N, C-alpha and C positions, 0 to 999 in steps of 0.2 A: 445403517450403522450410526452410532452416536458420534457427536462432535468431540474433538480433542482441543481443549483450551490452549494447550502448548503449541499444537500445529496450526490452530486458527490464528494465533499471534504471529505466525510467520507468513500468512497469506499476502499481506501488503508488500513485504520484502520480496516474496516470490514473484509478484506481479511486476516489480521493478527490477527483476533479475539480480537481486542483491543477496542471494544466499550462497553459502559454500556448497560444495558438491554433496556432502552428506545430508545437509539440511534439504537441499533441492530434491534428492532422491526420496527422503522421507515424506516431503510434501507431495511429490508426484504420486507415490503409492497411496497417500491419503486421499488425493483428489480422484483416484480411480475407485476408491471404496465409498466416498461420501459425496453424493450428488449436490447437496446443499453447499458444500465447500467449493466444489467445481463451479457452481453458479456464482458464488461470491467472487472467485478469482476472475471469472469471465467479466463480471461487472467492473472489477478493479482494472482489468486490462482495457476495457472500453473507455473508462474514465481517463486512464493514463494516455491513451491514444488521442482522445479529445483535447486534453491539456497540452500534449506535445504539439498538436497542430493549431492550437489557438494563437491568434495574433495578439502579440503583447505590445502595448504602447507604454514604454517606461515613463513617458511624460504624464500619464494619467494615474500611475500608482502613487499612493501617498508616500511621502518620504520616510515615514516610520514603519512601513510594511515589513521590511526585512528584520528590523530590530524586534518587532512584535512576534514574528515567526521564530526568531532565535530564542526569545524569552520562553515561548511555549515549549520548544524542544528541550531547552536547558531544564525546565521544570519537570520534564518527563511526561507531560500530559499529551505530547504529540499534538496533532490537530484534530483529534476525535473529540466529540462532545462528551 
């Protein structure tokens, strides 16, 4: 089955459990039909788990880090290249 750009755009939010019930149901059905989308979500879930378990040393992060992240989000580019 072919990919859906609209549903593909929700995969990151799906991995973060940030969808409403209707969106989640639509993505669940999509993942059952599209193995490539399922594989993408599996990779996102793995990356999320790694980040959640990563040791963070706030002393090592540059002071401007959060402001740079906020700028990217405000610009709408997210953190994707």
